[in-house]
N, C-alpha and C positions, 0 to 999 in steps of 0.2 A: 492860344499859348500852349495848351497841353499837347496838341497835335505836333507843334514844333519841337517840344521837349522830347516826345516819343521818337520823332524822326532823328533827332540828334543822338539819342541813346542807341538806336538801331545802327546808325552810321558808325558809332564808336565800336559796337560789337562786331560789325563787318570788318572794320579796320584791324581789330585785334585778331580776328579769325584768319584773315588773309594777309597778315603782315609778312611779306616775303623777306624782310630783313632779319627775321628770327631764324637762327641756324637750327637745322634738324640733322641729327646724326643717326646713321643706320649701321648696325654691327651684326656680324654672323658668328654664332657660337655652335660648335659641334660637341655633343655630349657623348660620352663613352657608354653610359648606361641609359636605357630608355626611361627608367623611373625618374632620373634627374630631369629629363625633358618634360615629363608629366608634371613634376613639381613646379617648373618654370612656367608652364602653360596655365597652371591653376593658381598662380600667385595672386595675392590680394592687391588692391590699389595702394595700400600703405607700404607693402613690400616693393612695389614698382615705382614709388616716388623717389626721385633723386634730384636734389637741389631745387625743390619746388616744382619739378616737371614730372608728369606722369608718363612713364614709358609703356610701350606696347610690345607684347611678345607674340609672334606668329611663327607657324611652321613654314620654313622657306620652300620646302618641296611640295606643300599642299596646294592644290589648284583651287581657285575660288569656285569652280564648277563641281567640285567633288564633295559629297557628304562624307566627312571623315569617319564617322562611326559606322556608317552602313557600307562604305566602300563602293558606292555607286555614283555615277555621273548624273546630274540632274536632268540633262536633256538627251540622255542616251538610253536605249533599251537595256533590259536586264542581261547580264553576262552569265547567269547561272547555267544556261544550257550549253554555252560554248566553252567556258573555262572551268575545267575540273582537274587538269593536270598541267603542271608548270615545270619545265626542265630548264635549269639555269646553267649556262656554259659560257665559255669565252670564244666560241667558234664564230660568233657574229663579227668579231673584231678582226681587222686586218693585221695579222702578226708581223708582216713585213714592214708595216709602218707603225712602230711602237710609239712614236711620238704623238701621232694623231689619234690612235685608237683609244677608246674609253674602256676602262676596266670596271667591273662590278664592285661597288662599295656598299657600306651599311645604309647610307642615305638613299642610294638609288634602289636598293632592294626594298626599303621602306616605302618609297614612292610607288613601286610596282604592286606590293602587297596591300597597300591602302585601297587600291582600286579593285583588285580581284581576289585578295586573300580569303575573304569570307566564303567564296565558292569553291576553293581548291579542295580536292580530295587526295591528290598525289603531288608531292614536291620532291624533285630530284636535284640535289645540290652536289652530286658527286663530281661533276666536271667543272665546277665553278672555280675561278682563280682564288688563291688563298690570301685574299685581301680583306676578308670579312672578320669581324671581331665578335665578342660575346654579345654586343648590342644587337646583332642580326638575329641571334637566338631569341632575344626578348621581342623583337619585331615579329618574328614568325609566330611565337606563342600568343602575341596580342592580336594579330590580324588573321590568323588561320585556325580558327577554333574547330573546323570540321575536317581536319587532316586525318586520313586513314593510313596512308603509306608515306614515309619520308626517308630519304637517303641523305645523310649528312657527312658522308665520308670525305667530301672535299672541303670541309670546314674545320677550323680549329675551335674546339669547344671544351667546356669544363663540366665538372659534376653538377655545379650549381645551375648552369644554363640548361643542362639535360633535365634536371629535376623540375625546373620552371616549365619547360616545354611539355613534359609528361603531365604536369598538373593542369595546364591550360588546354591541351589537345587530348581530350579523353577518348576520342574515336580512333586513335592510332592502332592499327592492327599489327604492324611490324615495327616496333620501336628500335631504331638504331641497330639493325640486324648485325652489322659487322662488329660493332663494339660489344654488343651483348654476347655474341659467340666467343669473342676473345675473353671477356670477363668471366663467362661460364667456364671456359677451359682453365683459366687461372684459378678460379674458385675451386674447381675440382682438384687441381694439383695441390693447392694450398691445404684443402681439407685432408688429402691423402698424407701430405707431409706432417700435418699436425697430428693426425691419427697415429702415424708411425712414431713420432716423437713422444706422444703420450704413452704408447705401449712400451717403448724402451724405458721411459721413466718409471712406469709401473713395475716392469721386470726388475729393474735395479732396486727399487724400494722393497719389493717382495723378497729379493735375495738377502738384502741387508736385514730385513725383519726376521727372516728364517734363521739367519746366523745368530742374531741377538737372542732370539727365543731359545735356540739350542743351547747357547752358553748359559742362559738363565735357568733352564731346566736342569742342566748338570749341577749347577750350584744348589738348586732347590733340593735335588735328590740327596746331595751330600749333607745338607743341613736338616733334612726332614727327621732323621733319627734323633739328633740332639734336641730338636724342638719338641718331639713327642715326650721325651723324658722330662723336659722342663714343664710341659703342660700338665703332666700327671702330678708332679710335685706341687704346682700352683693350685691345682684342683683340691688337693688335700688341705692345703693352707686355707683356701677359701671356705671350705666346709667348716673348719674350726672357727674361722672368723665370723661366719654367718650365725653359728650357734651362740657365740658370745654377744653379738649384736642384738639378737632376739631377747636374750636375758636382760641386757642393758635397757632395751626399749620398754620392757614391762616395768622395770624399776622406775624409769623416767615418767611413765604414765601415772604411776601411783604418786610420784612427787608432784607432778603438775596438778593433779586433782586436789592434793592437799594444799598447795600454794593458792590455787584458785579459791578454795573454800575459805582460807584464811583472809585473802584479799577482799572477799565479799562479806566478811563478818561485820564491817562498819558501813555496809551499803543498805539503803532503803529505796523502795520504788514507790513513787507517788503517782496516783492516777486521778484524772478528772479535773486537773488544774487548768483554768482557762488560759488559752494562748492569746496574748494581747496584741502583739505586733511582730513583724518579721524580724526586726533587730532587737528583740527583748533581751534583758539581762536576766537569765534564768535563775541565777543565785538570788537576786533581789526579789524575783517573783516568788521563789520558794520561801524566803524569809518572811515575806508579807503573808503568805498562806499560813505558815506556822503561827504567826502572831495573831491573825484574825480568826482562823478556824480552830486552832488548838489552844489558844489563849496562853501562849508561852512568850513572855516579854523578853526573855534573854536572846541576845543575838547569837545565832548558831554559825560556827565556822565550818566550812567544807573544804575538802581536797579538790573535788571536781563536782560540778552540777551540769547536767545536760539532758536534753530531750532525746528520745530514741523511739524506734519502731514506727508503725503506721498510725495514722490518725484514727481515733475512735469515731463513734457515731456522732458525738458532739464536736468533732473536728479538732480534738486535742490529742497531743502525743504524751506518752508517759515521761516522767522525769526520774532519772537515776541520780541519786546523791550519795557521795562518799564522805562520811563524817571524819573530821580530824580526831574527835574524841568519841570513844565508845560510850562515855557517860551521856553526852548530848544525844546520841542515837537512842539510848534507852529512855531518856526523858520524852523524846518525840514519840517513841513507840508506845509508852505507857498512856499517853494522851490520845492515842489513836481511836479509843472507844468513842470520842466525841464526834467522830465522822460517821458513826453507825446510822443507817437509815438514809444516807445521802449517796450520791454518785461518786463521792470522794473516798479515797482510801490511802493508807500508808502501810506497807508490808515489807517483810524481809524477803531475801532471795533464798529459796529452798535449796538444799544440797542436792 
């Protein structure tokens, strides 16, 4: 039974494979650019699936006997010794019979270069009919990497195609001689014209600059005398003002020293008080110190209390306290003797 089932499955597969009733369509597409042809040839199965059918893409001009990448025929000897120069022209066609004669196109040029382009050293396209497009330049660049001499005067080409050919064919000795000579002449003429134009512009700018400077100098000479008198007068005024400012500065210094001393009369500096935590209330810490160490139960009111300076050997900063009442300051200062013999102290700020 198993053998019969296998035979039935094989027959069904054969019927599906050789079902002549299934329609097969073949289409020809000509691409303008060689890169588009490459994209079609390298398409994935997902991209080639249409209505559940998998399409196939093949080069119409490629022979099954030719290795496309190597440009050689499988069953033929190497052409490297025989094909180094290729001259393309329309002399082989019968010009009297234009209807039956075949002209050179991009596709036919591709078919020829696929087979022998890898061996070519010289390519002459000067006499070719002007039926070739930019695609032919891509074909030459792709299949003729060893070109040393090329004449493209019989073709219609663009800057992009020339750049592509120059990048792919690095052995070219004489690249596009006719076009390069014309471009060089045009470039020389353009440089000369640009140089002359720049010189004329520079001369005009210089003349305008000289005229403007001359006018400015005349005005400057006229105003120079008046300015000198004004400068002398201003210098005298400045000398007098500087003398007055120096006198005022000395007076201000004396006033500042006096104000500073008066503002510090109600200040005391406490040292050695333990620093408890980062966010301490310095005023509460000082009141606690006064109560515990100086035995003063009265709550002292301050204008400001804050730590200042660098930390000492015990890691504590000094505390500067400004008392509201001079009487409170005197009470604290009188009890300062109780701190004698300790690392703690309360002192005034010397003048």
